C-alpha positions in Angstrom: 26.5 -16.0 19.7 24.9 -16.9 16.1 22.1 -14.2 14.8 20.7 -11.3 15.3 20.1 -8.6 18.2 15.8 -8.5 18.5 14.8 -5.7 17.4 12.7 -3.3 19.2 10.6 -0.9 18.0 12.6 2.0 20.3 16.5 2.5 20.1 18.7 0.3 22.5 19.6 2.2 26.0 23.1 2.6 26.0 24.2 5.5 27.8 26.0 4.5 30.8 27.8 2.1 28.5 32.1 2.3 28.6 32.9 -0.6 26.2 31.3 -2.9 23.8 33.0 -5.2 22.2 30.6 -7.4 19.7 32.9 -8.4 16.6 32.5 -11.6 14.6 28.4 -12.2 16.1 26.5 -11.7 12.5 24.6 -8.8 14.4 22.1 -6.7 12.1 20.1 -4.6 14.6 21.3 -1.0 13.0 19.2 0.4 15.9 22.1 -1.2 18.5 24.0 2.0 18.9 21.5 5.1 19.4 22.5 6.5 23.0 25.6 6.0 23.5 26.9 9.0 25.0 30.3 7.8 27.2 32.0 5.1 25.4 34.9 4.6 24.6 35.5 1.4 22.9 33.4 0.2 20.3 33.9 -2.9 17.9 31.6 -3.8 15.3 33.9 -5.7 12.9 32.6 -8.9 10.5 29.0 -8.8 11.6 25.8 -8.2 9.2 25.4 -4.7 9.9 23.9 -2.6 7.0 22.9 0.8 5.7 24.3 3.9 5.9 26.7 5.4 8.8 24.5 7.7 10.5 25.7 10.5 13.1 24.9 8.2 15.5 28.6 6.1 14.6 30.4 9.5 13.8 29.4 11.8 16.6 30.3 10.2 19.9 32.0 12.6 21.8 33.7 9.7 24.3 35.2 7.2 21.7 38.5 6.6 21.5 38.3 3.4 19.5 35.7 2.8 16.3 35.9 -0.3 14.5 33.1 -1.0 11.7 35.2 -2.7 9.2 33.5 -6.3 7.5 30.2 -5.4 7.3 27.4 -4.2 4.8 27.9 -0.4 5.2 26.9 1.4 1.9 26.2 4.6 0.5 28.4 8.4 1.3 29.6 9.9 4.4 27.6 13.6 3.6 28.3 14.7 7.0 31.3 15.5 9.3 32.9 13.2 11.5 33.1 14.5 14.9 34.7 12.8 17.5 37.5 14.7 19.4 38.6 11.9 21.5 39.1 9.2 18.9 42.6 7.9 18.1 41.2 4.6 16.4 39.0 4.4 13.4 38.6 1.2 10.9 35.6 1.5 8.2 37.5 -0.9 5.9 35.9 -4.1 4.4 32.9 -2.2 3.8 30.8 -0.9 0.1 31.0 2.8 1.1 31.3 5.3 -1.7 31.6 8.8 -2.5 34.7 11.3 -1.1 35.4 11.1 2.1 35.7 14.0 4.6 38.9 14.1 5.4 39.8 17.8 5.5 36.1 18.5 8.0 37.1 16.0 10.5 36.9 16.8 13.8 39.5 14.2 14.9 42.4 16.1 16.6 43.8 12.8 18.4 43.4 10.1 15.5 46.5 8.4 15.3 44.9 5.4 12.3 42.9 5.5 9.8 41.3 2.8 7.6 39.3 2.9 4.8 40.8 -0.3 2.7 38.6 -2.3 0.8 35.7 0.4 -0.3 34.4 2.5 -2.8 35.9 6.0 -1.7 36.8 8.6 -4.5 37.7 12.0 -4.8 41.2 13.0 -3.7 43.4 13.6 -0.3 43.6 16.7 1.6 46.6 19.5 1.0 47.1 19.7 4.2 47.3 17.4 7.7 45.4 20.2 9.7 42.2 17.9 10.8 44.7 15.0 11.9 48.1 16.0 13.2 48.9 13.1 14.7 47.9 10.1 11.9 50.4 8.1 11.3 48.8 5.1 10.3 46.5 5.0 7.0 45.1 2.4 4.5 43.2 3.6 1.8 44.0 0.0 -0.1 41.8 -1.2 -2.9 39.6 2.0 -3.6 38.9 5.1 -6.4 40.6 7.8 -4.6 42.8 9.7 -7.5 45.2 12.7 -8.0 48.4 13.4 -6.4 49.7 12.0 -3.2 50.4 15.3 -1.2 53.7 16.2 0.2 52.7 15.8 3.6 52.1 12.1 3.7 55.6 11.2 3.8 56.7 13.9 6.4 54.2 12.3 9.4 53.1 8.6 8.1 54.9 5.6 9.5 52.6 3.1 7.8 50.8 3.5 5.1 49.2 1.6 2.1 47.8 3.2 -0.9 47.7 0.5 -3.7 45.2 0.0 -5.5 43.6 3.4 -6.1 43.5 6.0 -9.1 46.9 7.8 -8.0 49.0 9.3 -11.0 52.2 10.6 -9.0 54.0 10.3 -5.6 56.0 12.9 -3.1 60.1 11.5 -4.6 60.7 10.6 -0.4 57.5 8.6 0.5 58.5 5.9 2.5 58.0 3.0 0.3 57.6 4.0 -3.5 54.4 3.0 -5.3 55.1 1.3 -8.7 55.0 3.7 -11.3 51.9 3.6 -14.2 52.3 0.8 -16.5 53.6 -1.4 -13.7 52.8 -3.6 -11.1 54.0 -6.1 -8.1 52.2 -7.4 -4.4 51.0 -4.8 -2.2 51.7 -2.1 -5.4 55.6 -1.6 -4.4 59.1 -3.4 -5.4 60.1 -5.6 -2.0 61.5 -8.8 -0.9 59.7 -10.5 -3.6 60.8 -8.6 -6.5 61.2 -5.7 -8.5 57.7 -3.6 -10.0 57.3 -5.8 -13.6 55.7 -4.5 -16.6 52.2 -4.3 -17.2 51.6 -4.2 -21.4 48.2 -3.4 -20.7 47.2 0.4 -21.8 44.6 1.0 -19.0 47.4 0.5 -16.6 47.7 4.1 -16.1 47.8 4.9 -12.3 50.2 4.0 -9.9 50.6 1.6 -6.9 48.9 -1.6 -8.9 48.9 -5.1 -7.7 48.0 -7.1 -10.3 48.0 -6.6 -14.4 45.2 -8.8 -16.5 46.6 -11.6 -18.1 50.2 -11.5 -16.7 51.3 -13.6 -13.6 53.9 -11.8 -11.5 57.0 -13.7 -11.5 58.8 -14.0 -7.7 62.2 -13.9 -6.8 63.6 -10.8 -8.7 64.3 -9.2 -5.6 65.5 -5.7 -5.4 67.8 -5.3 -2.8 67.1 -1.9 -1.6 63.8 -3.0 -0.7 63.6 -5.1 2.8 60.2 -6.3 4.0 60.1 -6.3 7.7 58.7 -9.7 9.1 55.0 -7.8 9.9 54.9 -7.0 6.3 56.1 -10.2 5.2 53.6 -12.6 7.2 50.6 -10.0 6.2 51.2 -10.6 2.7 51.1 -14.4 3.2 48.2 -13.9 5.3 46.2 -12.3 2.4 47.4 -14.4 0.3 45.8 -17.3 2.0 42.7 -15.7 3.2 43.6 -15.7 6.7 41.6 -12.7 8.4 44.2 -10.5 10.5 44.2 -7.2 12.2 47.6 -5.2 11.6 47.4 -3.7 14.8 48.2 -7.1 16.1 51.9 -8.3 15.8 51.5 -10.8 13.1 54.1 -13.1 15.1 51.4 -13.9 18.2 49.2 -14.9 15.9 48.2 -18.8 16.0 50.3 -20.7 14.0 53.6 -18.4 13.5 56.3 -18.5 15.9 58.9 -16.3 15.9 62.5 -15.5 18.0 64.3 -12.2 17.8 61.9 -10.8 14.9 62.8 -14.2 12.7 59.9 -16.6 11.7 61.0 -20.2 12.8 57.8 -22.0 12.8 54.6 -21.4 10.3 51.5 -24.2 10.4 49.1 -22.6 8.6 45.7 -23.6 6.7 44.3 -21.8 3.8 40.9 -20.0 3.9 40.9 -19.6 0.2 42.1 -21.5 -3.0 45.1 -20.8 -3.0 49.1 -22.3 -4.0 51.6 -23.0 -2.3 53.4 -20.0 -2.1 57.3 -19.4 -3.1 57.6 -16.4 -0.1 57.9 -19.3 2.4 61.2 -19.4 0.4 61.9 -16.5 1.6 62.1 -16.8 5.2 65.7 -18.1 6.2 65.7 -19.0 9.3 62.2 -21.1 9.1 62.7 -24.7 11.3 59.0 -25.7 10.8 56.3 -25.6 8.1 52.9 -27.0 8.1 50.7 -26.5 5.4 47.1 -27.2 4.4 44.7 -26.5 2.2 47.0 -25.6 -0.7 47.2 -26.7 -4.5 49.8 -26.2 -7.2 53.3 -27.2 -7.5 56.6 -27.2 -5.4 58.0 -24.2 -5.5 62.2 -24.4 -5.8 62.3 -21.6 -3.4 61.4 -23.8 -0.9 64.4 -25.9 -1.7 66.8 -22.9 -0.2 65.7 -23.4 3.3 68.9 -24.4 4.8 67.2 -24.3 8.6 64.2 -26.4 7.9 64.4 -29.6 10.2 59.9 -30.5 10.1 58.2 -30.3 6.8 54.5 -31.5 7.1 52.6 -30.7 3.7 50.7 -33.7 3.1 46.7 -34.7 2.4 47.1 -31.3 0.0 46.3 -30.9 -3.5 49.8 -30.5 -4.8 50.5 -31.4 -8.7 53.9 -31.8 -10.6 57.4 -32.6 -9.8 59.6 -32.5 -7.1 62.2 -29.9 -8.3 65.9 -32.3 -8.9 67.5 -29.9 -6.2 64.3 -29.8 -3.9 66.8 -31.5 -1.3 69.8 -29.9 -1.7 69.9 -27.4 0.7 68.3 -29.4 3.4 71.2 -30.2 5.6 68.8 -30.0 8.8 65.6 -32.0 7.8 64.5 -34.8 10.7 61.0 -35.3 8.8 59.4 -34.8 5.4 56.1 -35.8 5.2 54.5 -34.9 1.8 52.2 -37.5 1.4 48.8 -37.7 0.1 49.1 -35.5 -2.9 49.4 -36.0 -6.4 53.4 -35.9 -7.5 54.7 -37.1 -10.2 57.7 -38.1 -11.5 60.7 -39.5 -10.3 62.5 -39.1 -7.3 65.4 -36.4 -6.9 68.6 -37.1 -5.0 69.1 -37.2 -1.6 72.4 -37.2 -0.5 72.1 -34.3 1.2 69.6 -35.2 3.6 71.5 -37.8 5.5 70.4 -36.3 8.8 66.8 -37.5 8.0 64.6 -39.7 11.1 61.1 -40.2 8.7 60.6 -39.8 5.6 57.2 -40.1 3.6 55.7 -39.5 0.5 53.4 -42.4 0.0 49.9 -42.2 -2.2 51.1 -40.2 -5.0 52.1 -41.2 -8.4 56.0 -41.5 -8.3 57.7 -43.6 -10.6 61.7 -44.8 -11.1 63.5 -46.5 -8.8 64.0 -45.5 -4.7 67.4 -43.7 -3.5 69.7 -46.2 -2.9 71.3 -43.5 -0.7 68.3 -44.1 1.6 70.0 -47.3 2.8 72.9 -45.2 4.2 71.6 -43.1 6.2 72.2 -44.3 10.1 69.1 -41.6 11.3 66.4 -42.6 9.3 64.0 -45.1 11.1 61.0 -44.5 9.0 60.2 -44.8 5.3 56.6 -44.9 3.6 56.8 -44.9 0.1 53.6 -46.9 -0.4 51.3 -46.4 -3.3 53.4 -45.2 -5.6 54.4 -46.4 -9.2 57.7 -47.1 -7.8 60.1 -50.0 -9.2 63.4 -51.4 -8.4 62.5 -52.2 -4.8 64.1 -55.5 -4.6 67.4 -54.1 -5.6 66.7 -51.5 -2.9 66.6 -53.8 -0.2 70.1 -55.9 -0.9 71.9 -53.3 1.4 71.6 -55.9 4.3 72.0 -52.0 6.4 68.4 -51.8 5.4 67.0 -54.4 7.8 69.1 -53.4 10.6 68.4 -49.7 10.8 65.1 -49.3 10.2 62.1 -50.3 12.0 59.5 -49.0 9.6 59.6 -49.7 6.4 56.2 -49.2 3.8 56.5 -49.4 0.3 53.2 -51.8 -0.7 51.2 -51.4 -3.6 53.8 -50.1 -6.2 51.8 -51.1 -8.9 49.8 -49.5 -11.8 46.5 -50.0 -11.0 43.2 -50.1 -13.6 39.7 -50.0 -12.3 36.6 -52.3 -13.7 33.5 -50.6 -14.0 31.1 -50.3 -11.5 28.2 -52.6 -12.1 25.1 -50.8 -11.2 24.0 -53.2 -8.3 27.3 -53.3 -7.2 27.1 -51.3 -3.7 30.6 -52.1 -2.5 34.2 -49.6 -3.8 36.1 -50.4 -6.7 38.2 -53.0 -7.0 42.1 -52.4 -8.0 43.6 -55.0 -10.5 47.6 -54.9 -10.7 48.8 -54.7 -14.2 49.8 -57.7 -16.5 
C-alpha cells in the first residue's frame, strides 16, 4: 500500500484492536492512533509520520511492543512514558531532541530500548530503578553527554553508545569505547582493527566512529576483541545501506547463509554508494560471494578466502589493478566472474586456481598476455577474456591441450579502440575502429 490513510474529522476508533502492523506503507495520518485501549503490538516503522509524539502513543497501558522508528517525529518528550507492560520500544531514526525522560519512565517490564539516530541530549540516569529488566540499549548517533554510569555494564548485554558526547566509561564495560582522540568503526576496537588516532582538536569524546579528513585503515586487528557473526554482518549491512533489524538474526536475512554460526554465502546488493569492503576477507568460511552496486578497487583481503568456491562481482564499477597475489590462496575456486568492470593492468599469476571451471574477465581494460598456466587446468571449461587490451593470444593457442579441453573460449576484440566523432545527423552508435 502506498499513500496515506484518508484524513477524517474524528479520530479513528481502534478501541477493540489488539495488534496493528503497518510498517513501510508511507502512512501519514497523525490521528490513526487515537483510541487504543487493548493494543499489545504496534509497528509504525518506516512510514512518514511527523509532528510530536503525544501521550496517545506513550500511554497505552496494554502495549508490549511499540516500534515508531524510521519516521519524521520531532520535538521533545516532555511527558513521562507510561507503559507498564511494554518490553520493546524503538524510536530510532527520527528527529527527536531534548533530554529523554529516563528517570520518570514507568516501564518496569522494558527489555529493549532503541533511541539511535535522533538528536537527544542530556545525561544517562544514575540508577536503573525505572528499567530493572533492560538488557539492550542503543543510543548511537545522538548528543547525550557526561559519564556512562556504573550500572550499565552490570545490567546490559547489548549496548551501542557510539557517536555521542560521553567523556568517561566504566572499566568493566562489555566492549570498551575508543578513548577520546581516537576512532574506529562502531566506536570500538574489534576484528576490523584497533582504535586509530584522530589528530583533530575537536575529538574530545569517547566512542567516535569517524574522524574528519582521516580514513580508517582496516586490518591491524586487535586480537583481544572478537566480533560475533551478528555484529560483523550488521556492520556490513550498515556500510552497504541495507535495512536491517537487530532483533532478527542476520543469518536469516535474504542473501546470507550460515552454517554453525559461520557465514558460508553472501549475496547482497548495496543500497548506497559503497566500495567493495575489505571486511569480506575476514569471513574465513565464505564459499560463495555475489555483490552488486559496488565500486572502488579490489581489496587484497579477499585473496585470503581459502574456502571460496564462487565469486560473482560483474556489472559493477570496480577499477584499478588486480592485486598480484589475489588468486594465491583460492585453492577451492570453481567459478570467477569479474566481467563488465574497469579493471586495468596485467593479469596476476593464476597457478593456484588449478581447480577453476569457469573464468570470465571480459569487458575490462586488462593488458599484457594471457597466463599460459590456464592451458594446463584440466577442470577449466570456459574462458572469457573478450573486450580487453590483451596481446600474445596466438602464443596462448599453441598449447594443443587447450582445444581438447575447452568447449568455450571467448577472447575476441582484444585491440585498442578509438572512436570517430559522431556527426550531428548520425543516429546510430559509435563505430569502433582498430588502431593501426
